[in-house]
N, C-alpha and C positions, 0 to 999 in steps of 0.2 A: 612891440608891434607884432601882430600876428602875420602868418604867411597866408597867401592866397594860393590854394591848391586846386588844380583841375583833376577830377577823378572820373574816368570813363572806361567802360569796357568797349573794345574795338575789335573788329574782325582782323584777320591777318592782312586783308587787302584794304584796311583803313576805314571801314564803315562803322559808325556808332549806332546806326539803325538801318533797317531794310528800306525798300522803296516807299513804304507808307509810314506815316508818323506812328511811333510807338511799336514798330515792327522789331521786336527785341527777342524773338524766339531763340536766337543764337546764345543768349545769356544762359539758357538751360544747360548748355554743353559744359559749363564750368562752375555754375553755382552749386554750392554745397557747404558743408560745415567749415571747411578751411576759409573760403572767401567770406562766409558770414562772420567768422571770427575777425578777419581782416577789416571788414566793414565796421564792426563794433569798435575795434581799436581806433579807427579813423574818427568815428563819431565821438568817442571818449575824449579825443584831443581837439574837438571842434568847439568853437565859440558860436559859429553860425553857418548857415547855408545860403547860397545865392543861386537863383534860378532865373532863366528866361521864362516867358509866359507859358509857352507850350509845355515845357518840362514841369513847370510849377503846377499846371492844371492836371497833368497826368499823375504826378507825385501826390498831390493833395487828394485826388480821387481814390488813390490806392491806400495811402498811409493813414488817412483820417479814421478808417474803420479797421485797419490791420492791428494785430496784437503781437506781443513779443518784445524782446529787447531792442531790436532795430527800430520797430515801430515806436517804442517809447522815446527813443532818441529823436527820431524824425518828427514826432509830434511836439516834443518839448523844446527843441532847439530854436533859437531865433532864426527867422528866415527873411530874406529880402528878395522880392521878385521885380525884375526889370521888365516893364511893359508900357507901351503907349496906348494900349487898348483896354487892358484890365482896369476896371473902375474900383472894385473893392475886393481885396483878398479875403477869403473866408476860411483859411486854414490857420489854426492856432499859432500865435506869435509871428505873424507875417506882416512885414512892412512893404510898401510899394514905392518904387522909384520910376518915374516916367520921363524925366529929363536929366541931362548931365550924369549919365550912368557911370562913366569912368571917374568923374570927379567924386561922386558919392562913394564909389568903391575905394578910391584912394583914402578918403576920410575914414571909412569904416575900418580899413586896414590899420591906419595910424592909431585908432582907438582900441583895436582888438588886442587882447592879451594872449589869446589862443588862436589856433588856425581857423581859417574860413575856407569852405569847400564849395566848388561849383560842380554839380553833377549834371551830366547831359548838357543841355542848353548850348548847342553848337553856335547859334547866332550870337548869344551873349559872349560865348568864348571868343568868337572872332573879334568882337569889340575889345575885349580885355587883352587879347593877344596883341592887337594893333597898338594898344596903349601901354604895352609891356608891363602889365600889372600882375601876371602870374609869377609867383616865386618858384612854383614846382608844378610839374606835369606828372601825374600818375596814370599810367595806362595799363589796363589789364588786357593783354593780347589773347584773344580767344582763337584757338586753332581751327578756324573756319574760314573758308574763302566764300564770301557771299555773292560776289560777282556783280552786285547792283545794290544801290542804297544811297544813303546820305553820308558823305564823308565828314569826319570830325573836323579836319582841317580843309577849309575851302581853298580852291585855286586862287592864287594872287595874294595870299597872306604874306606879310613881310617876313623876311629872313629872321630867324631866332636861333642864336647859337646856344646850345644847351650842353650841360655836362652830366654824364651818367652818375647818379647819386646812389643807385642800388638796384638790385633786381632780385626777384624771388620766383621760383618755379613751384607750382602747386601740382598735386597728384592728378588733377583734372586736365592738365596740359596748359592751363592758363599761366602766363608769365606776366608778373606785375613789374613794370619798368618805372623807375623814378628818375626824372630829369630835373635839374635846376638850371635857372638862368645863370650864365657866366657873368 
């Protein structure tokens, strides 16, 4: 069975994006060769990617025409988008789930031989957290206090007890924290 892993860059004050959708300028503070190598390592270990609709649309718009190693992985890996409003995904190797998302993700995890990743997708993450489906949380903490934006973890999410599985500091100041469910 594959692991379900959340991967997100977050500001020191807990935002995964600024006040507007796709307000990700703070990513530039830490993105470079080191984090790109880390991203490639993650993608090499991936069997598939899961997205909420908003993240899916932004990722598809960017990666469908991008070039390079990361783009090759993003375009070739199987993807699953959770949405009640999207009718037909148009990104290569993408399936759609509009009902019973948690049940579908459980089934996909059981069949997976490698890891599955959720990038961004705060609303989908909230559902998966509530269903206790994440095996690992990987957060790249960006040394920026944004002061306003969309938090990765919404108020009211259920208590999750986690164990630190590892951490790595990059020259850019980003610290990648890995937590697993106890």
